[in-house]
N, CA, C, O and the ligand as a Tripos MOL2 file, in Angstrom:
@<TRIPOS>MOLECULE
protein
  321   319    81     0     0
PROTEIN
NO_CHARGES

@<TRIPOS>ATOM
      1 N          43.4960  117.5840   85.4910 N.3       1 MET1
      2 CA         43.2370  117.2990   86.8990 C.3       1 MET1
      3 C          42.4080  116.0270   86.9910 C.2       1 MET1
      4 O          41.4710  115.8300   86.2180 O.2       1 MET1
      5 N          42.7550  115.1790   87.9260 N.am      2 THR2
      6 CA         42.0360  113.9270   88.1010 C.3       2 THR2
      7 C          41.4610  113.8400   89.5050 C.2       2 THR2
      8 O          42.1730  114.0210   90.4930 O.2       2 THR2
      9 N          40.1780  113.5630   89.5840 N.am      3 LEU3
     10 CA         39.5430  113.3690   90.8680 C.3       3 LEU3
     11 C          39.4290  111.8830   91.1450 C.2       3 LEU3
     12 O          38.9190  111.1330   90.3130 O.2       3 LEU3
     13 N          39.8880  111.4600   92.2770 N.am      4 THR4
     14 CA         39.7600  110.0600   92.6510 C.3       4 THR4
     15 C          38.8940  109.9430   93.8910 C.2       4 THR4
     16 O          38.6900  110.9220   94.6090 O.2       4 THR4
     17 N          38.3910  108.7580   94.1390 N.am      5 ALA5
     18 CA         37.5380  108.5440   95.3060 C.3       5 ALA5
     19 C          38.3060  108.8720   96.5850 C.2       5 ALA5
     20 O          37.7400  109.4520   97.5120 O.2       5 ALA5
     21 N          39.5560  108.5180   96.6440 N.am      6 GLY6
     22 CA         40.3400  108.7730   97.8400 C.3       6 GLY6
     23 C          40.5670  110.2480   98.0670 C.2       6 GLY6
     24 O          40.7120  110.6830   99.2100 O.2       6 GLY6
     25 N          40.6010  111.0330   96.9910 N.am      7 GLY7
     26 CA         40.8590  112.4510   97.1280 C.3       7 GLY7
     27 C          39.7100  113.2140   97.7300 C.2       7 GLY7
     28 O          39.8690  114.3770   98.1010 O.2       7 GLY7
     29 N          38.5490  112.5860   97.8370 N.am      8 ARG8
     30 CA         37.3880  113.2770   98.3720 C.3       8 ARG8
     31 C          37.1470  112.9290   99.8340 C.2       8 ARG8
     32 O          36.1230  113.3230  100.3930 O.2       8 ARG8
     33 N          38.0470  112.2120  100.4570 N.am      9 SER9
     34 CA         37.7920  111.7120  101.8050 C.3       9 SER9
     35 C          37.8080  112.8190  102.8530 C.2       9 SER9
     36 O          37.3540  112.6120  103.9780 O.2       9 SER9
     37 N          38.3260  113.9870  102.4960 N.am     10 ALA10
     38 CA         38.4340  115.0610  103.4630 C.3      10 ALA10
     39 C          37.1100  115.7920  103.6650 C.2      10 ALA10
     40 O          36.9940  116.6140  104.5740 O.2      10 ALA10
     41 N          36.1180  115.5060  102.8360 N.am     11 GLN11
     42 CA         34.8520  116.1930  102.9830 C.3      11 GLN11
     43 C          34.1610  115.7690  104.2740 C.2      11 GLN11
     44 O          34.0880  114.5790  104.5790 O.2      11 GLN11
     45 N          33.6570  116.7380  105.0310 N.am     12 PRO12
     46 CA         33.0340  116.4180  106.3220 C.3      12 PRO12
     47 C          31.7820  115.5660  106.1930 C.2      12 PRO12
     48 O          31.5660  114.6680  107.0070 O.2      12 PRO12
     49 N          30.9530  115.8260  105.1910 N.am     13 SER13
     50 CA         29.7700  114.9960  105.0230 C.3      13 SER13
     51 C          29.6520  114.6040  103.5570 C.2      13 SER13
     52 O          29.2680  115.4240  102.7230 O.2      13 SER13
     53 N          29.9730  113.3780  103.2430 N.am     14 PRO14
     54 CA         30.0580  112.9340  101.8560 C.3      14 PRO14
     55 C          28.7130  112.9250  101.1370 C.2      14 PRO14
     56 O          28.6740  112.8630   99.9080 O.2      14 PRO14
     57 N          27.6050  112.9850  101.8880 N.am     15 ASP15
     58 CA         26.2990  112.9440  101.2460 C.3      15 ASP15
     59 C          25.9130  114.2940  100.6570 C.2      15 ASP15
     60 O          25.0310  114.3720   99.8020 O.2      15 ASP15
     61 N          26.5620  115.3400  101.1050 N.am     16 VAL16
     62 CA         26.2390  116.6860  100.6290 C.3      16 VAL16
     63 C          27.3570  117.1660   99.7170 C.2      16 VAL16
     64 O          28.4970  117.3100  100.1580 O.2      16 VAL16
     65 N          27.0450  117.4170   98.4490 N.am     17 PRO17
     66 CA         28.0990  117.8880   97.5460 C.3      17 PRO17
     67 C          28.5460  119.2950   97.9040 C.2      17 PRO17
     68 O          27.7930  120.0670   98.4970 O.2      17 PRO17
     69 N          29.7490  119.6110   97.5450 N.am     18 ASN18
     70 CA         30.2760  120.9460   97.7980 C.3      18 ASN18
     71 C          29.6560  121.9620   96.8490 C.2      18 ASN18
     72 O          29.3720  121.6590   95.6910 O.2      18 ASN18
     73 N          29.4550  123.1520   97.3500 N.am     19 ALA19
     74 CA         29.0780  124.2500   96.4750 C.3      19 ALA19
     75 C          30.2690  124.5780   95.5780 C.2      19 ALA19
     76 O          31.4160  124.3560   95.9650 O.2      19 ALA19
     77 N          30.0020  125.1050   94.3860 N.am     20 PRO20
     78 CA         31.1020  125.4640   93.5030 C.3      20 PRO20
     79 C          32.1030  126.4040   94.1690 C.2      20 PRO20
     80 O          31.7310  127.3360   94.8820 O.2      20 PRO20
     81 N          33.3510  126.1390   93.9240 N.am     21 ASP21
     82 CA         34.4120  126.9020   94.5500 C.3      21 ASP21
     83 C          35.6820  126.6480   93.7530 C.2      21 ASP21
     84 O          35.9180  125.5230   93.3130 O.2      21 ASP21
     85 N          36.4850  127.6510   93.5650 N.am     22 CYS22
     86 CA         37.7510  127.4280   92.8750 C.3      22 CYS22
     87 C          38.7820  126.9220   93.8780 C.2      22 CYS22
     88 O          39.1140  127.6060   94.8460 O.2      22 CYS22
     89 N          39.2830  125.7110   93.6320 N.am     23 GLN23
     90 CA         40.2250  125.1380   94.5820 C.3      23 GLN23
     91 C          41.5890  125.7910   94.4620 C.2      23 GLN23
     92 O          42.4040  125.6900   95.3790 O.2      23 GLN23
     93 N          41.8500  126.4500   93.3610 N.am     24 HIS24
     94 CA         43.1200  127.1520   93.2040 C.3      24 HIS24
     95 C          43.0870  128.4730   93.9630 C.2      24 HIS24
     96 O          44.0380  128.8250   94.6600 O.2      24 HIS24
     97 N          41.9800  129.2000   93.8180 N.am     25 CYS25
     98 CA         41.8900  130.5270   94.4170 C.3      25 CYS25
     99 C          41.2520  130.4710   95.8060 C.2      25 CYS25
    100 O          41.3770  131.4170   96.5840 O.2      25 CYS25
    101 N          40.5700  129.3660   96.1210 N.am     26 GLY26
    102 CA         39.9530  129.2340   97.4290 C.3      26 GLY26
    103 C          38.7430  130.1230   97.6230 C.2      26 GLY26
    104 O          38.3990  130.4700   98.7530 O.2      26 GLY26
    105 N          38.0970  130.4930   96.5370 N.am     27 THR27
    106 CA         36.9320  131.3610   96.6340 C.3      27 THR27
    107 C          36.0120  131.0990   95.4490 C.2      27 THR27
    108 O          36.4410  130.5700   94.4230 O.2      27 THR27
    109 N          34.7410  131.4730   95.5980 N.am     28 ASP28
    110 CA         33.8120  131.3860   94.4720 C.3      28 ASP28
    111 C          33.6240  132.7550   93.8190 C.2      28 ASP28
    112 O          32.7450  132.9450   92.9790 O.2      28 ASP28
    113 N          34.4610  133.6930   94.2210 N.am     29 GLN29
    114 CA         34.2700  135.0810   93.8190 C.3      29 GLN29
    115 C          34.4340  135.2870   92.3130 C.2      29 GLN29
    116 O          33.8300  136.1900   91.7360 O.2      29 GLN29
    117 N          35.2510  134.4490   91.6830 N.am     30 TYR30
    118 CA         35.5810  134.6680   90.2740 C.3      30 TYR30
    119 C          34.9160  133.6510   89.3550 C.2      30 TYR30
    120 O          35.2300  133.5810   88.1670 O.2      30 TYR30
    121 N          34.0110  132.8770   89.8980 N.am     31 LEU31
    122 CA         33.4390  131.7950   89.1020 C.3      31 LEU31
    123 C          32.4550  132.3130   88.0670 C.2      31 LEU31
    124 O          31.6940  133.2500   88.3090 O.2      31 LEU31
    125 N          32.4980  131.6750   86.9130 N.am     32 ILE32
    126 CA         31.5160  131.9190   85.8720 C.3      32 ILE32
    127 C          30.7960  130.6010   85.6370 C.2      32 ILE32
    128 O          31.4080  129.6320   85.1880 O.2      32 ILE32
    129 N          29.5200  130.5550   85.9330 N.am     33 VAL33
    130 CA         28.7690  129.3150   85.7870 C.3      33 VAL33
    131 C          28.4160  129.1100   84.3180 C.2      33 VAL33
    132 O          27.7460  129.9390   83.7030 O.2      33 VAL33
    133 N          28.8790  127.9940   83.7710 N.am     34 GLU34
    134 CA         28.6450  127.7070   82.3600 C.3      34 GLU34
    135 C          27.3080  126.9850   82.1650 C.2      34 GLU34
    136 O          26.5490  127.2840   81.2430 O.2      34 GLU34
    137 N          27.0480  126.0480   83.0420 N.am     35 GLU35
    138 CA         25.8060  125.2840   82.9640 C.3      35 GLU35
    139 C          25.2820  125.0330   84.3670 C.2      35 GLU35
    140 O          26.0520  124.8300   85.3070 O.2      35 GLU35
    141 N          23.9670  125.0490   84.4940 N.am     36 PHE36
    142 CA         23.3590  124.7360   85.7800 C.3      36 PHE36
    143 C          22.0870  123.9520   85.5450 C.2      36 PHE36
    144 O          21.2110  124.3830   84.7950 O.2      36 PHE36
    145 N          21.9880  122.7990   86.1870 N.am     37 THR37
    146 CA         20.7870  121.9790   86.1080 C.3      37 THR37
    147 C          20.2160  121.8480   87.5120 C.2      37 THR37
    148 O          20.8330  121.2250   88.3770 O.2      37 THR37
    149 N          19.0520  122.4240   87.7440 N.am     38 PRO38
    150 CA         18.4760  122.3590   89.0920 C.3      38 PRO38
    151 C          18.1000  120.9260   89.4730 C.2      38 PRO38
    152 O          17.9760  120.0480   88.6190 O.2      38 PRO38
    153 N          17.9270  120.7190   90.7580 N.am     39 LEU39
    154 CA         17.4250  119.4550   91.2760 C.3      39 LEU39
    155 C          16.1070  119.0980   90.5910 C.2      39 LEU39
    156 O          15.2190  119.9350   90.4320 O.2      39 LEU39
    157 N          16.0090  117.8300   90.1910 N.am     40 ARG40
    158 CA         14.7540  117.3700   89.5940 C.3      40 ARG40
    159 C          14.2410  116.1660   90.3730 C.2      40 ARG40
    160 O          15.0120  115.3350   90.8530 O.2      40 ARG40
    161 N          12.9260  116.0980   90.4840 N.am     41 LEU41
    162 CA         12.2900  114.9270   91.0750 C.3      41 LEU41
    163 C          11.5550  114.1930   89.9640 C.2      41 LEU41
    164 O          10.6700  114.7550   89.3190 O.2      41 LEU41
    165 N          11.9210  112.9500   89.7460 N.am     42 LEU42
    166 CA         11.2910  112.1740   88.6990 C.3      42 LEU42
    167 C           9.9420  111.6410   89.1770 C.2      42 LEU42
    168 O           9.7100  111.5300   90.3810 O.2      42 LEU42
    169 N           9.0540  111.3100   88.2400 N.am     43 PRO43
    170 CA          7.7210  110.8000   88.6200 C.3      43 PRO43
    171 C           7.7880  109.5720   89.5250 C.2      43 PRO43
    172 O           6.8770  109.3510   90.3230 O.2      43 PRO43
    173 N           8.8380  108.7780   89.4170 N.am     44 ASP44
    174 CA          8.9310  107.5860   90.2670 C.3      44 ASP44
    175 C           9.5760  107.8970   91.6170 C.2      44 ASP44
    176 O           9.8410  106.9830   92.3970 O.2      44 ASP44
    177 N           9.8330  109.1770   91.9000 N.am     45 GLY45
    178 CA         10.3180  109.5610   93.2130 C.3      45 GLY45
    179 C          11.8250  109.6860   93.3140 C.2      45 GLY45
    180 O          12.3460  110.1210   94.3400 O.2      45 GLY45
    181 N          12.5330  109.3060   92.2500 N.am     46 ARG46
    182 CA         13.9890  109.4260   92.3080 C.3      46 ARG46
    183 C          14.4090  110.8880   92.1950 C.2      46 ARG46
    184 O          13.7240  111.7050   91.5790 O.2      46 ARG46
    185 N          15.5520  111.1960   92.8030 N.am     47 ARG47
    186 CA         16.1000  112.5420   92.7460 C.3      47 ARG47
    187 C          17.2400  112.5890   91.7360 C.2      47 ARG47
    188 O          18.1160  111.7240   91.7140 O.2      47 ARG47
    189 N          17.2030  113.6120   90.9140 N.am     48 VAL48
    190 CA         18.3520  113.8920   90.0550 C.3      48 VAL48
    191 C          19.0210  115.1280   90.6370 C.2      48 VAL48
    192 O          18.4630  116.2220   90.5550 O.2      48 VAL48
    193 N          20.2040  114.9760   91.2240 N.am     49 PRO49
    194 CA         20.8230  116.0910   91.9470 C.3      49 PRO49
    195 C          21.0880  117.2960   91.0460 C.2      49 PRO49
    196 O          21.2940  117.1710   89.8390 O.2      49 PRO49
    197 N          21.0760  118.4490   91.6730 N.am     50 ALA50
    198 CA         21.4730  119.6580   90.9580 C.3      50 ALA50
    199 C          22.9300  119.5260   90.5350 C.2      50 ALA50
    200 O          23.7420  118.9240   91.2380 O.2      50 ALA50
    201 N          23.2460  120.0920   89.3890 N.am     51 ASN51
    202 CA         24.5850  119.9430   88.8370 C.3      51 ASN51
    203 C          25.0130  121.2580   88.2140 C.2      51 ASN51
    204 O          24.2060  121.9490   87.5920 O.2      51 ASN51
    205 N          26.2540  121.5960   88.3750 N.am     52 ALA52
    206 CA         26.7610  122.8260   87.7890 C.3      52 ALA52
    207 C          28.1490  122.5960   87.2150 C.2      52 ALA52
    208 O          28.9390  121.8170   87.7460 O.2      52 ALA52
    209 N          28.4260  123.2880   86.1250 N.am     53 SER53
    210 CA         29.7960  123.3240   85.6260 C.3      53 SER53
    211 C          30.1950  124.7840   85.5220 C.2      53 SER53
    212 O          29.3830  125.6410   85.1700 O.2      53 SER53
    213 N          31.4330  125.0520   85.8270 N.am     54 TYR54
    214 CA         31.8390  126.4440   85.9700 C.3      54 TYR54
    215 C          33.3240  126.5860   85.6970 C.2      54 TYR54
    216 O          34.0840  125.6210   85.7720 O.2      54 TYR54
    217 N          33.7160  127.7890   85.3860 N.am     55 SER55
    218 CA         35.1300  128.1050   85.2260 C.3      55 SER55
    219 C          35.4690  129.3000   86.1010 C.2      55 SER55
    220 O          34.5910  130.0570   86.5160 O.2      55 SER55
    221 N          36.7390  129.4510   86.3670 N.am     56 CYS56
    222 CA         37.1970  130.5580   87.2010 C.3      56 CYS56
    223 C          37.8360  131.6000   86.2960 C.2      56 CYS56
    224 O          38.7720  131.3010   85.5540 O.2      56 CYS56
    225 N          37.3280  132.8170   86.3620 N.am     57 SER57
    226 CA         37.8270  133.8730   85.4890 C.3      57 SER57
    227 C          39.1740  134.4010   85.9590 C.2      57 SER57
    228 O          39.8130  135.1850   85.2570 O.2      57 SER57
    229 N          39.6040  133.9840   87.1240 N.am     58 ARG58
    230 CA         40.8770  134.4730   87.6430 C.3      58 ARG58
    231 C          42.0230  133.5750   87.2040 C.2      58 ARG58
    232 O          43.0360  134.0570   86.6980 O.2      58 ARG58
    233 N          41.8610  132.2430   87.3990 N.am     59 CYS59
    234 CA         42.9650  131.3360   87.0920 C.3      59 CYS59
    235 C          42.6650  130.4470   85.8940 C.2      59 CYS59
    236 O          43.5530  129.7530   85.3990 O.2      59 CYS59
    237 N          41.4000  130.4630   85.4180 N.am     60 GLY60
    238 CA         41.0710  129.7150   84.2140 C.3      60 GLY60
    239 C          40.7540  128.2530   84.4300 C.2      60 GLY60
    240 O          40.5430  127.5290   83.4580 O.2      60 GLY60
    241 N          40.7130  127.7920   85.6620 N.am     61 SER61
    242 CA         40.3980  126.3900   85.8990 C.3      61 SER61
    243 C          38.9110  126.1380   85.6670 C.2      61 SER61
    244 O          38.0830  127.0410   85.7860 O.2      61 SER61
    245 N          38.5920  124.8820   85.3310 N.am     62 PHE62
    246 CA         37.2240  124.5080   85.0110 C.3      62 PHE62
    247 C          36.8450  123.3010   85.8400 C.2      62 PHE62
    248 O          37.6520  122.3930   86.0380 O.2      62 PHE62
    249 N          35.6080  123.2950   86.3250 N.am     63 SER63
    250 CA         35.1500  122.1540   87.0990 C.3      63 SER63
    251 C          33.6600  121.9890   86.9140 C.2      63 SER63
    252 O          32.9770  122.9080   86.4620 O.2      63 SER63
    253 N          33.1560  120.8220   87.2600 N.am     64 GLY64
    254 CA         31.7320  120.5680   87.1940 C.3      64 GLY64
    255 C          31.3840  119.3810   88.0650 C.2      64 GLY64
    256 O          32.0920  118.3740   88.0540 O.2      64 GLY64
    257 N          30.3190  119.4850   88.8090 N.am     65 HIS65
    258 CA         29.9390  118.4100   89.7200 C.3      65 HIS65
    259 C          28.5570  118.6900   90.2840 C.2      65 HIS65
    260 O          27.9510  119.7260   90.0100 O.2      65 HIS65
    261 N          28.0730  117.7450   91.0770 N.am     66 GLU66
    262 CA         26.8270  117.9620   91.7880 C.3      66 GLU66
    263 C          26.9900  119.0950   92.7900 C.2      66 GLU66
    264 O          28.0640  119.3060   93.3540 O.2      66 GLU66
    265 N          25.8970  119.8160   92.9930 N.am     67 VAL67
    266 CA         25.9290  120.9260   93.9400 C.3      67 VAL67
    267 C          24.7880  120.7350   94.9410 C.2      67 VAL67
    268 O          23.8460  119.9910   94.6690 O.2      67 VAL67
    269 N          24.8670  121.3950   96.0860 N.am     68 PRO68
    270 CA         23.7870  121.2750   97.0760 C.3      68 PRO68
    271 C          22.4420  121.7010   96.4960 C.2      68 PRO68
    272 O          22.3750  122.5500   95.6080 O.2      68 PRO68
    273 N          21.3720  121.0960   97.0140 N.am     69 ASP69
    274 CA         20.0400  121.3930   96.4990 C.3      69 ASP69
    275 C          19.7220  122.8720   96.5610 C.2      69 ASP69
    276 O          19.0320  123.4060   95.6920 O.2      69 ASP69
    277 N          20.2280  123.5310   97.5930 N.am     70 SER70
    278 CA         19.8630  124.9180   97.8400 C.3      70 SER70
    279 C          20.7140  125.8970   97.0430 C.2      70 SER70
    280 O          20.4590  127.1010   97.0500 O.2      70 SER70
    281 N          21.7410  125.3680   96.3460 N.am     71 TRP71
    282 CA         22.6530  126.2670   95.6460 C.3      71 TRP71
    283 C          22.1030  126.6590   94.2870 C.2      71 TRP71
    284 O          21.6130  125.8120   93.5410 O.2      71 TRP71
    285 N          22.1830  127.9270   93.9700 N.am     72 THR72
    286 CA         21.8910  128.3860   92.6170 C.3      72 THR72
    287 C          22.9480  129.4120   92.2400 C.2      72 THR72
    288 O          23.5140  130.0720   93.1120 O.2      72 THR72
    289 N          23.2170  129.5500   90.9530 N.am     73 PRO73
    290 CA         24.2190  130.5360   90.5440 C.3      73 PRO73
    291 C          23.7930  131.9490   90.9100 C.2      73 PRO73
    292 O          22.6010  132.2420   91.0000 O.2      73 PRO73
    293 N          24.7620  132.8130   91.1170 N.am     74 VAL74
    294 CA         24.4790  134.2230   91.3610 C.3      74 VAL74
    295 C          23.7440  134.7850   90.1350 C.2      74 VAL74
    296 O          24.1810  134.6000   88.9990 O.2      74 VAL74
    297 N          22.6470  135.4590   90.3790 N.am     75 GLY75
    298 CA         21.9020  136.0460   89.2820 C.3      75 GLY75
    299 C          20.9430  135.0960   88.6170 C.2      75 GLY75
    300 O          20.3280  135.4290   87.6040 O.2      75 GLY75
    301 N          20.8080  133.8840   89.1970 N.am     76 TRP76
    302 CA         19.9010  132.9060   88.6230 C.3      76 TRP76
    303 C          18.4840  133.2060   89.0960 C.2      76 TRP76
    304 O          18.2400  133.3990   90.2870 O.2      76 TRP76
    305 N          17.5470  133.2420   88.1350 N.am     77 PHE77
    306 CA         16.1680  133.4870   88.5050 C.3      77 PHE77
    307 C          15.2870  132.3830   87.9590 C.2      77 PHE77
    308 O          15.5260  131.8550   86.8730 O.2      77 PHE77
    309 N          14.2940  132.0510   88.7080 N.am     78 TRP78
    310 CA         13.2920  131.0930   88.2300 C.3      78 TRP78
    311 C          12.2370  131.8510   87.4270 C.2      78 TRP78
    312 O          11.7020  132.8700   87.8640 O.2      78 TRP78
    313 N          11.9670  131.3370   86.2790 N.am     79 TYR79
    314 CA         10.9110  131.9180   85.4730 C.3      79 TYR79
    315 C           9.6680  131.0690   85.6450 C.2      79 TYR79
    316 O           9.5220  130.0150   85.0270 O.2      79 TYR79
    317 N           8.7740  131.5500   86.4980 N.am     80 ALA80
    318 CA          7.5920  130.7410   86.8130 C.3      80 ALA80
    319 C           6.3280  131.4800   86.3640 C.2      80 ALA80
    320 O           5.2210  130.9700   86.5370 O.2      80 ALA80
    321 ZN         40.6050  130.2830   90.3500 Zn       81 ZN81
@<TRIPOS>BOND
     1     1     2 1
     2     2     3 1
     3     3     4 2
     4     3     5 am
     5     5     6 1
     6     6     7 1
     7     7     8 2
     8     7     9 am
     9     9    10 1
    10    10    11 1
    11    11    12 2
    12    11    13 am
    13    13    14 1
    14    14    15 1
    15    15    16 2
    16    15    17 am
    17    17    18 1
    18    18    19 1
    19    19    20 2
    20    19    21 am
    21    21    22 1
    22    22    23 1
    23    23    24 2
    24    23    25 am
    25    25    26 1
    26    26    27 1
    27    27    28 2
    28    27    29 am
    29    29    30 1
    30    30    31 1
    31    31    32 2
    32    31    33 am
    33    33    34 1
    34    34    35 1
    35    35    36 2
    36    35    37 am
    37    37    38 1
    38    38    39 1
    39    39    40 2
    40    39    41 am
    41    41    42 1
    42    42    43 1
    43    43    44 2
    44    43    45 am
    45    45    46 1
    46    46    47 1
    47    47    48 2
    48    47    49 am
    49    49    50 1
    50    50    51 1
    51    51    52 2
    52    51    53 am
    53    53    54 1
    54    54    55 1
    55    55    56 2
    56    55    57 am
    57    57    58 1
    58    58    59 1
    59    59    60 2
    60    59    61 am
    61    61    62 1
    62    62    63 1
    63    63    64 2
    64    63    65 am
    65    65    66 1
    66    66    67 1
    67    67    68 2
    68    67    69 am
    69    69    70 1
    70    70    71 1
    71    71    72 2
    72    71    73 am
    73    73    74 1
    74    74    75 1
    75    75    76 2
    76    75    77 am
    77    77    78 1
    78    78    79 1
    79    79    80 2
    80    79    81 am
    81    81    82 1
    82    82    83 1
    83    83    84 2
    84    83    85 am
    85    85    86 1
    86    86    87 1
    87    87    88 2
    88    87    89 am
    89    89    90 1
    90    90    91 1
    91    91    92 2
    92    91    93 am
    93    93    94 1
    94    94    95 1
    95    95    96 2
    96    95    97 am
    97    97    98 1
    98    98    99 1
    99    99   100 2
   100    99   101 am
   101   101   102 1
   102   102   103 1
   103   103   104 2
   104   103   105 am
   105   105   106 1
   106   106   107 1
   107   107   108 2
   108   107   109 am
   109   109   110 1
   110   110   111 1
   111   111   112 2
   112   111   113 am
   113   113   114 1
   114   114   115 1
   115   115   116 2
   116   115   117 am
   117   117   118 1
   118   118   119 1
   119   119   120 2
   120   119   121 am
   121   121   122 1
   122   122   123 1
   123   123   124 2
   124   123   125 am
   125   125   126 1
   126   126   127 1
   127   127   128 2
   128   127   129 am
   129   129   130 1
   130   130   131 1
   131   131   132 2
   132   131   133 am
   133   133   134 1
   134   134   135 1
   135   135   136 2
   136   135   137 am
   137   137   138 1
   138   138   139 1
   139   139   140 2
   140   139   141 am
   141   141   142 1
   142   142   143 1
   143   143   144 2
   144   143   145 am
   145   145   146 1
   146   146   147 1
   147   147   148 2
   148   147   149 am
   149   149   150 1
   150   150   151 1
   151   151   152 2
   152   151   153 am
   153   153   154 1
   154   154   155 1
   155   155   156 2
   156   155   157 am
   157   157   158 1
   158   158   159 1
   159   159   160 2
   160   159   161 am
   161   161   162 1
   162   162   163 1
   163   163   164 2
   164   163   165 am
   165   165   166 1
   166   166   167 1
   167   167   168 2
   168   167   169 am
   169   169   170 1
   170   170   171 1
   171   171   172 2
   172   171   173 am
   173   173   174 1
   174   174   175 1
   175   175   176 2
   176   175   177 am
   177   177   178 1
   178   178   179 1
   179   179   180 2
   180   179   181 am
   181   181   182 1
   182   182   183 1
   183   183   184 2
   184   183   185 am
   185   185   186 1
   186   186   187 1
   187   187   188 2
   188   187   189 am
   189   189   190 1
   190   190   191 1
   191   191   192 2
   192   191   193 am
   193   193   194 1
   194   194   195 1
   195   195   196 2
   196   195   197 am
   197   197   198 1
   198   198   199 1
   199   199   200 2
   200   199   201 am
   201   201   202 1
   202   202   203 1
   203   203   204 2
   204   203   205 am
   205   205   206 1
   206   206   207 1
   207   207   208 2
   208   207   209 am
   209   209   210 1
   210   210   211 1
   211   211   212 2
   212   211   213 am
   213   213   214 1
   214   214   215 1
   215   215   216 2
   216   215   217 am
   217   217   218 1
   218   218   219 1
   219   219   220 2
   220   219   221 am
   221   221   222 1
   222   222   223 1
   223   223   224 2
   224   223   225 am
   225   225   226 1
   226   226   227 1
   227   227   228 2
   228   227   229 am
   229   229   230 1
   230   230   231 1
   231   231   232 2
   232   231   233 am
   233   233   234 1
   234   234   235 1
   235   235   236 2
   236   235   237 am
   237   237   238 1
   238   238   239 1
   239   239   240 2
   240   239   241 am
   241   241   242 1
   242   242   243 1
   243   243   244 2
   244   243   245 am
   245   245   246 1
   246   246   247 1
   247   247   248 2
   248   247   249 am
   249   249   250 1
   250   250   251 1
   251   251   252 2
   252   251   253 am
   253   253   254 1
   254   254   255 1
   255   255   256 2
   256   255   257 am
   257   257   258 1
   258   258   259 1
   259   259   260 2
   260   259   261 am
   261   261   262 1
   262   262   263 1
   263   263   264 2
   264   263   265 am
   265   265   266 1
   266   266   267 1
   267   267   268 2
   268   267   269 am
   269   269   270 1
   270   270   271 1
   271   271   272 2
   272   271   273 am
   273   273   274 1
   274   274   275 1
   275   275   276 2
   276   275   277 am
   277   277   278 1
   278   278   279 1
   279   279   280 2
   280   279   281 am
   281   281   282 1
   282   282   283 1
   283   283   284 2
   284   283   285 am
   285   285   286 1
   286   286   287 1
   287   287   288 2
   288   287   289 am
   289   289   290 1
   290   290   291 1
   291   291   292 2
   292   291   293 am
   293   293   294 1
   294   294   295 1
   295   295   296 2
   296   295   297 am
   297   297   298 1
   298   298   299 1
   299   299   300 2
   300   299   301 am
   301   301   302 1
   302   302   303 1
   303   303   304 2
   304   303   305 am
   305   305   306 1
   306   306   307 1
   307   307   308 2
   308   307   309 am
   309   309   310 1
   310   310   311 1
   311   311   312 2
   312   311   313 am
   313   313   314 1
   314   314   315 1
   315   315   316 2
   316   315   317 am
   317   317   318 1
   318   318   319 1
   319   319   320 2
@<TRIPOS>SUBSTRUCTURE
     1 MET1         2 RESIDUE 1 A MET
     2 THR2         6 RESIDUE 1 A THR
     3 LEU3        10 RESIDUE 1 A LEU
     4 THR4        14 RESIDUE 1 A THR
     5 ALA5        18 RESIDUE 1 A ALA
     6 GLY6        22 RESIDUE 1 A GLY
     7 GLY7        26 RESIDUE 1 A GLY
     8 ARG8        30 RESIDUE 1 A ARG
     9 SER9        34 RESIDUE 1 A SER
    10 ALA10       38 RESIDUE 1 A ALA
    11 GLN11       42 RESIDUE 1 A GLN
    12 PRO12       46 RESIDUE 1 A PRO
    13 SER13       50 RESIDUE 1 A SER
    14 PRO14       54 RESIDUE 1 A PRO
    15 ASP15       58 RESIDUE 1 A ASP
    16 VAL16       62 RESIDUE 1 A VAL
    17 PRO17       66 RESIDUE 1 A PRO
    18 ASN18       70 RESIDUE 1 A ASN
    19 ALA19       74 RESIDUE 1 A ALA
    20 PRO20       78 RESIDUE 1 A PRO
    21 ASP21       82 RESIDUE 1 A ASP
    22 CYS22       86 RESIDUE 1 A CYS
    23 GLN23       90 RESIDUE 1 A GLN
    24 HIS24       94 RESIDUE 1 A HIS
    25 CYS25       98 RESIDUE 1 A CYS
    26 GLY26      102 RESIDUE 1 A GLY
    27 THR27      106 RESIDUE 1 A THR
    28 ASP28      110 RESIDUE 1 A ASP
    29 GLN29      114 RESIDUE 1 A GLN
    30 TYR30      118 RESIDUE 1 A TYR
    31 LEU31      122 RESIDUE 1 A LEU
    32 ILE32      126 RESIDUE 1 A ILE
    33 VAL33      130 RESIDUE 1 A VAL
    34 GLU34      134 RESIDUE 1 A GLU
    35 GLU35      138 RESIDUE 1 A GLU
    36 PHE36      142 RESIDUE 1 A PHE
    37 THR37      146 RESIDUE 1 A THR
    38 PRO38      150 RESIDUE 1 A PRO
    39 LEU39      154 RESIDUE 1 A LEU
    40 ARG40      158 RESIDUE 1 A ARG
    41 LEU41      162 RESIDUE 1 A LEU
    42 LEU42      166 RESIDUE 1 A LEU
    43 PRO43      170 RESIDUE 1 A PRO
    44 ASP44      174 RESIDUE 1 A ASP
    45 GLY45      178 RESIDUE 1 A GLY
    46 ARG46      182 RESIDUE 1 A ARG
    47 ARG47      186 RESIDUE 1 A ARG
    48 VAL48      190 RESIDUE 1 A VAL
    49 PRO49      194 RESIDUE 1 A PRO
    50 ALA50      198 RESIDUE 1 A ALA
    51 ASN51      202 RESIDUE 1 A ASN
    52 ALA52      206 RESIDUE 1 A ALA
    53 SER53      210 RESIDUE 1 A SER
    54 TYR54      214 RESIDUE 1 A TYR
    55 SER55      218 RESIDUE 1 A SER
    56 CYS56      222 RESIDUE 1 A CYS
    57 SER57      226 RESIDUE 1 A SER
    58 ARG58      230 RESIDUE 1 A ARG
    59 CYS59      234 RESIDUE 1 A CYS
    60 GLY60      238 RESIDUE 1 A GLY
    61 SER61      242 RESIDUE 1 A SER
    62 PHE62      246 RESIDUE 1 A PHE
    63 SER63      250 RESIDUE 1 A SER
    64 GLY64      254 RESIDUE 1 A GLY
    65 HIS65      258 RESIDUE 1 A HIS
    66 GLU66      262 RESIDUE 1 A GLU
    67 VAL67      266 RESIDUE 1 A VAL
    68 PRO68      270 RESIDUE 1 A PRO
    69 ASP69      274 RESIDUE 1 A ASP
    70 SER70      278 RESIDUE 1 A SER
    71 TRP71      282 RESIDUE 1 A TRP
    72 THR72      286 RESIDUE 1 A THR
    73 PRO73      290 RESIDUE 1 A PRO
    74 VAL74      294 RESIDUE 1 A VAL
    75 GLY75      298 RESIDUE 1 A GLY
    76 TRP76      302 RESIDUE 1 A TRP
    77 PHE77      306 RESIDUE 1 A PHE
    78 TRP78      310 RESIDUE 1 A TRP
    79 TYR79      314 RESIDUE 1 A TYR
    80 ALA80      318 RESIDUE 1 A ALA
    81 ZN81       321 GROUP 0 **** ****
């Protein structure tokens, strides 16, 4: 699968990344999150967006991209 800049033009607000979702199944119900990196703020004030990679246990597709700041995987807990 190839993602191109033109293929993302349908997003309503390009500044906000999509939450993980299987584009084949149209749901996040079957997703298995492989990696998740929370939003980080660097000492110089720059933001490193949250990022997740995931696969779908239903159709087997795999994807990974930036995710909204507020998104965390199901069952994800902060150890503070
Ligand atoms: Zn799927």
